[in-house]
C-alpha positions in Angstrom: 85.5 137.5 110.0 84.0 135.1 112.6 82.1 132.2 111.2 79.7 130.4 113.6 77.8 127.1 113.7 74.0 127.4 113.5 72.4 124.8 115.8 72.4 123.6 119.4 75.3 123.7 121.8 77.1 120.5 122.7 79.1 121.2 125.9 80.2 117.5 126.3 81.6 117.3 122.8 84.7 115.0 122.7 87.7 117.2 122.3 91.5 117.5 122.4 93.2 120.8 122.0 95.3 121.5 119.0 98.9 120.4 119.5 101.3 123.4 119.7 103.4 122.1 116.8 100.3 121.6 114.5 99.9 124.0 111.6 97.0 122.1 109.9 93.3 123.1 110.1 92.5 119.6 111.4 94.3 117.3 113.9 94.0 113.7 115.0 93.1 112.4 118.4 96.4 111.2 120.0 94.8 108.0 121.2 93.4 106.8 117.8 92.0 104.4 116.9 89.1 104.8 119.3 87.4 101.6 118.2 89.5 98.5 117.4 88.5 96.0 114.8 87.6 93.4 117.3 85.6 95.4 119.8 82.8 92.7 119.7 83.3 89.0 119.3 81.8 88.7 115.8 83.6 91.6 114.2 86.4 91.5 111.7 86.4 95.3 111.4 84.5 98.3 112.6 84.7 101.5 110.6 82.8 104.1 108.5 80.2 104.7 111.2 77.7 107.3 112.4 77.6 109.1 115.8 75.1 111.6 117.2 74.4 113.3 120.6 71.6 111.6 122.6 70.3 112.5 126.1 73.6 114.0 127.3 75.5 111.0 126.0 76.1 109.7 122.5 74.7 107.0 120.3 75.8 105.5 117.0 75.2 103.1 114.2 78.3 101.2 113.3 79.5 99.3 110.3 80.7 95.9 111.6 81.9 93.4 109.0 81.7 90.0 110.6 84.1 87.1 110.4 82.3 85.8 107.3 83.0 89.3 105.9 79.3 90.1 105.7 78.5 93.8 106.2 76.1 94.6 109.1 74.9 97.6 111.1 75.1 97.6 114.9 73.9 100.0 117.5 76.4 101.5 120.0 76.5 103.9 123.0 79.0 106.0 124.7 79.1 108.5 127.6 82.0 110.5 126.3 82.0 109.9 122.5 85.4 108.2 122.7 84.8 104.9 124.6 82.1 102.9 122.9 79.9 99.9 123.8 78.7 98.2 120.6 75.8 95.8 120.6 77.0 92.3 119.7 74.0 91.5 117.5 73.1 93.5 114.3 70.2 95.8 114.1 66.9 94.0 113.2 65.0 96.5 111.2 61.2 96.5 111.4 60.2 96.6 107.7 56.9 97.6 106.3 56.8 94.7 103.9 58.6 91.5 103.0 60.2 93.0 100.0 62.3 95.4 102.2 62.9 92.9 105.0 65.3 90.8 102.9 68.4 92.5 104.2 71.2 91.6 101.9 73.9 93.9 103.4 74.3 97.3 104.9 77.3 99.6 105.2 78.6 103.1 105.7 75.7 104.5 107.8 74.9 108.2 108.6 72.5 109.5 111.2 70.8 112.8 111.4 68.2 114.2 113.8 65.2 116.1 112.3 62.6 117.3 114.9 62.2 114.4 117.3 63.3 111.6 115.0 66.7 110.2 114.2 67.1 109.2 110.5 69.5 106.5 109.6 70.7 106.2 106.0 73.1 103.6 104.7 74.2 101.7 101.6 71.5 99.0 101.4 71.7 95.9 99.4 68.6 95.6 97.2 69.6 94.0 93.9 72.6 96.2 94.1 73.7 99.1 96.3 71.1 101.8 97.0 70.2 104.1 99.9 68.2 102.6 102.8 66.4 104.8 105.3 65.2 104.0 108.8 64.0 106.0 111.8 64.5 105.5 115.5 63.8 107.4 118.7 65.9 105.3 121.1 68.5 103.4 119.1 66.9 100.2 120.2 64.0 99.9 117.7 64.5 100.9 114.1 61.7 101.2 111.5 62.8 100.8 107.9 61.3 103.1 105.3 61.3 102.8 101.5 64.6 102.9 99.8 65.4 106.4 98.5 66.6 105.5 95.0 67.0 102.7 92.5 70.3 100.9 92.5 73.0 101.9 92.1 73.8 104.6 94.7 76.0 105.2 97.7 76.9 107.8 100.3 73.3 108.9 101.0 73.5 111.8 103.6 70.5 113.7 104.8 70.5 117.3 105.8 69.6 118.1 109.4 66.6 120.2 108.5 64.1 120.5 105.7 65.0 122.7 102.7 62.3 124.4 100.7 59.8 122.5 102.9 61.3 119.1 101.8 63.6 116.5 103.2 67.0 116.8 101.4 69.8 114.4 100.7 73.2 114.2 99.1 74.1 111.0 97.3 76.5 109.5 94.7 75.0 107.5 91.8 77.2 104.6 91.0 77.1 101.1 89.7 77.8 97.6 91.0 81.5 98.0 91.6 84.1 100.5 92.7 84.1 102.4 89.5 86.4 105.2 88.4 83.7 107.8 88.5 81.4 109.4 91.0 79.7 112.8 91.3 77.7 114.2 94.3 74.1 115.0 93.6 71.3 116.7 95.6 67.7 115.4 95.9 64.5 116.5 97.7 61.5 114.6 99.0 58.2 115.8 100.5 57.5 112.4 102.2 60.7 110.3 102.3 59.1 108.1 99.6 59.3 110.0 96.4 62.6 111.8 95.6 63.1 114.3 92.9 64.4 117.8 92.1 67.8 116.2 91.5 70.6 118.7 91.1 74.3 118.2 90.3 76.6 119.4 93.1 80.2 118.4 92.5 82.3 116.3 90.3 85.8 114.8 90.8 88.7 117.1 89.8 92.4 116.8 89.8 94.9 115.0 92.1 93.6 113.6 95.4 89.9 113.8 94.3 90.4 112.9 90.6 88.7 109.5 90.5 85.5 109.9 92.5 84.0 111.8 95.5 81.3 111.2 98.0 79.6 113.1 100.8 80.8 112.3 104.3 79.2 113.4 107.6 75.8 115.1 107.9 76.2 118.7 106.7 76.8 121.3 109.4 74.9 124.5 109.1 77.1 127.6 109.6 76.8 131.3 108.9 79.0 130.8 105.8 76.9 128.0 104.3 76.5 124.2 104.8 79.9 122.8 105.8 80.3 119.5 104.1 83.2 117.1 104.6 83.6 114.7 101.7 86.0 112.0 100.6 88.0 112.0 97.4 89.8 109.2 95.7 93.1 109.1 93.8 94.0 106.2 91.6 97.6 105.4 92.3 99.9 102.7 90.8 99.0 100.7 93.9 95.3 101.2 93.9 92.8 103.7 95.4 93.9 106.2 98.0 91.1 107.9 100.0 91.5 111.4 101.4 89.0 114.0 102.6 88.4 117.6 102.1 85.6 120.1 102.7 83.2 122.4 100.8 80.7 125.1 101.6 77.2 124.9 100.0 74.5 127.6 99.8 72.1 127.3 102.7 68.9 127.4 100.6 70.2 126.0 97.3 72.7 123.4 98.5 73.5 122.3 95.0 75.4 125.6 94.6 79.0 125.2 95.7 80.4 128.4 97.4 83.9 127.1 98.0 85.8 123.9 97.9 89.3 122.9 99.1 92.0 122.4 96.6 94.4 120.7 99.0 93.1 117.8 101.1 92.4 118.2 104.8 93.6 114.7 105.6 95.3 111.9 103.8 96.2 108.4 105.1 99.5 108.9 106.9 99.3 107.0 110.2 100.0 103.3 110.4 96.3 102.6 111.3 95.2 104.5 108.2 97.7 102.9 105.8 97.6 99.3 107.0 94.4 97.3 107.2 92.0 95.3 105.1 91.9 98.2 102.5 95.2 100.2 102.8 95.4 103.9 102.5 91.9 105.1 103.5 90.6 107.9 105.6 86.8 108.0 105.2 84.7 110.6 107.2 81.2 109.5 108.2 80.1 111.5 111.2 80.7 114.9 112.8 79.7 116.4 116.2 79.5 120.2 116.4 79.2 122.7 119.3 77.7 126.0 118.4 78.8 127.7 121.6 82.6 127.1 121.0 82.8 126.2 117.3 84.4 122.9 118.1 83.9 120.0 115.6 84.8 116.3 116.1 85.0 114.2 112.9 84.7 110.4 113.0 86.4 108.5 110.2 87.1 105.0 109.1 90.8 104.0 108.9 92.0 101.5 106.3 88.5 100.0 106.3 89.4 98.4 109.6 89.1 100.7 112.6 87.6 104.0 113.7 89.4 107.2 114.4 88.5 110.8 115.4 89.9 114.2 114.4 89.2 117.7 115.5 88.9 121.2 114.0 87.4 124.6 114.9 84.7 126.0 112.6 86.1 129.5 112.1 89.6 128.2 111.2 88.1 125.5 109.0 85.9 127.9 107.0 88.8 130.3 106.6 91.0 127.4 105.3 88.3 126.5 102.8 87.8 130.0 101.6 91.6 130.7 101.3 92.3 127.4 99.5 89.3 127.2 97.1 89.1 127.2 93.4 85.7 126.7 91.7 
């Protein structure tokens, strides 16, 4: 069976062919990391960031922890999706009221395009972590909307089209700290202000995803369902270890899981994934997809310090999920 991406083509998608000796469904870019921790003067680390196509180039919103270790969001641009210029100053959101304009912190952004607007979601500090939302048309001016949920919540990821006539989002309710729990939930909104129709999607399960899980890049629409990459956490004797896997969700009822990988797709194995401010982390946050060729490029944070990219092909990836799934 041939599985296809539903959506626009992306002829300039960053890409590197699968190495001849690779037997995995996903492979790393040989020149990782593509963004070092000190790409701008103020940064201590740059990771867990979002990338989208934009006017035959690429734009992104990047998590840049500064040298005070404050967490900020910065704009970035690239001609090829691999070499990035990141703005030295953080994004200054235009907020509708003073209550929202008190920016405590922001991290782990995602970006999705719906119609003519780009929607940025991120973990926003508002008396604890919650899901911030903003819109932009040019990645220069950002207008902040109402927060989606009450604290505490993380990993807010919007779908790239409306479902049942509503905006749709995956998230992970949480609490103030890095707790040993975390399920993925689905929510809908008619207006990006009021969110409801909450549905449970997935819970942690054994081994590499036994402690908590969270949605990664914006879901990719395919003929087999929504392709969702997600991170899973294992509690080892030396702390958390972050891996990532993938699942297929029903196109019109995305809280229904059709298939889900038992083995991980990627674990921290390279030096830049194992050594950094937070060791042993691979954390996917963005994906580019080309419907014409089935190519997918996945951007991921490495050891909470730098940014890497990996590649896969949609048909092979979906076959891997289906052949290695247990619900």
